C-alpha positions as CSV (number, residue, x, y, z in Angstrom):
1,M,-3.2,15.1,36.3
2,R,-0.6,13.0,35.3
3,R,-1.5,10.7,32.1
4,Q,-1.8,7.3,34.3
5,E,-4.6,9.1,36.6
6,A,-6.2,11.0,33.7
7,D,-6.2,7.5,31.8
8,K,-7.6,5.6,34.9
9,W,-10.2,8.4,35.5
10,H,-11.7,8.0,32.0
11,C,-11.9,4.1,32.3
12,Y,-13.4,4.2,35.8
13,G,-14.6,7.9,36.3
14,E,-14.5,9.2,39.7
15,H,-17.1,6.8,41.3
16,G,-16.5,3.5,39.4
17,N,-18.9,5.0,36.7
18,G,-17.2,6.4,33.9
19,I,-17.5,4.9,30.3
20,A,-15.4,1.6,30.4
21,Y,-18.1,0.5,33.5
22,F,-20.8,0.8,31.6
23,A,-19.3,-0.4,28.2
24,R,-18.2,-3.6,30.3
25,K,-21.9,-4.8,30.6
26,S,-22.5,-5.0,27.1
27,P,-22.2,-8.3,25.7
28,K,-20.1,-7.4,23.3
29,Y,-17.7,-5.7,25.4
30,K,-14.6,-8.5,24.4
31,V,-14.6,-6.9,20.9
32,S,-15.2,-3.4,21.7
33,G,-13.7,0.0,21.3
34,S,-13.4,0.2,24.9
35,R,-11.6,-3.0,25.5
36,A,-9.2,-1.8,23.0
37,L,-8.5,1.3,25.0
38,E,-8.1,-0.3,28.4
39,T,-6.0,-3.1,27.0
40,T,-3.8,-0.1,25.4
41,Q,-3.9,2.1,28.4
42,A,-2.8,-1.1,30.9
43,N,0.3,-1.5,29.2
44,P,3.6,-0.6,31.0
45,D,5.1,0.6,27.9
46,W,2.2,2.9,27.0
47,L,2.3,4.1,30.8
48,R,5.8,5.0,30.5
49,G,5.5,6.7,27.2
50,D,6.9,4.2,24.6
51,I,4.1,3.8,22.9
52,V,4.0,5.6,19.5
53,Y,0.1,4.7,18.6
54,A,-1.8,1.4,18.5
55,E,-3.7,-0.1,15.7
56,V,-6.8,-1.6,16.9
57,H,-9.5,-3.4,15.0
58,C,-12.9,-3.7,16.9
59,T,-16.0,-2.9,17.2
60,S,-17.7,0.8,17.7
61,P,-21.1,1.2,19.7
62,A,-21.2,4.8,18.1
63,L,-21.3,3.5,14.6
64,G,-23.7,0.7,15.4
65,D,-21.7,-2.0,16.5
66,V,-19.7,-1.9,13.1
67,W,-16.4,-3.3,13.1
68,V,-13.8,-0.6,12.5
69,D,-9.9,-0.1,11.8
70,A,-8.6,2.5,14.4
71,M,-5.6,4.4,15.6
72,I,-4.9,5.5,19.2
73,A,-2.1,7.5,19.9
74,P,-1.0,9.5,23.2
75,L,-0.7,13.1,22.8
76,P,2.7,14.2,24.1
77,D,3.0,16.5,27.1
78,Q,-0.7,16.0,27.6
79,S,-3.3,13.8,29.7
80,A,-5.1,12.9,26.5
81,T,-5.6,10.4,23.6
82,L,-6.4,10.7,20.3
83,I,-8.7,8.0,19.0
84,E,-9.3,7.9,15.2
85,F,-11.5,5.2,13.3
86,A,-13.4,4.3,10.5
87,A,-15.6,1.4,9.3
88,S,-13.3,-1.6,8.4
89,P,-13.6,-3.1,4.9
90,R,-12.9,-6.4,6.3
91,G,-15.3,-6.4,9.0
92,A,-15.4,-9.4,11.6
93,G,-13.5,-12.1,9.4
94,E,-10.0,-10.3,11.4
95,G,-11.6,-10.6,14.5
96,F,-10.2,-8.2,17.5
97,R,-6.6,-6.8,17.7
98,V,-4.5,-4.3,19.4
99,Q,-1.0,-3.9,18.1
100,L,1.1,-1.5,20.0
101,I,3.8,0.4,18.1
102,R,7.0,1.3,19.4
103,L,9.0,4.0,17.7
104,Q,11.6,0.9,17.2
105,D,9.1,-1.1,15.7
106,M,8.5,1.3,12.5
107,S,10.8,1.6,9.5
108,L,13.6,3.8,9.5
109,S,11.7,6.0,6.6
110,R,8.8,6.3,8.8
111,R,10.9,7.5,11.9
112,R,12.4,10.1,10.1
113,K,9.5,11.4,8.9
114,I,8.0,11.6,12.7
115,I,11.2,13.0,13.7
116,D,11.2,15.6,11.3
117,L,7.7,16.7,12.1
118,H,8.6,16.7,16.0
119,P,11.9,18.7,16.2
């Protein structure tokens, strides 16, 4: 399954009843991790593989709707996405945010470290 197809299946499920389908019914959907993932995966740069990772500030139903800081990263050559999150000390004050990070957006020293790790 190609990455774009896998992302779509995860969001909508085989019959329109995937995780995101139910998440959209939540009154907190507009600030949710599901919306952050959908926002990230809908970006054409993500679909082309031009995004290194996304920095996210959203709520997490898994942690009781607390605000979290998260990182969403594609796994190269796989139809999968890594999502890491932790409770945010900033709480709701920062509001919902998704920032897509491309390789050219990163500092030169940070890019060197990534390139060294992935020969």
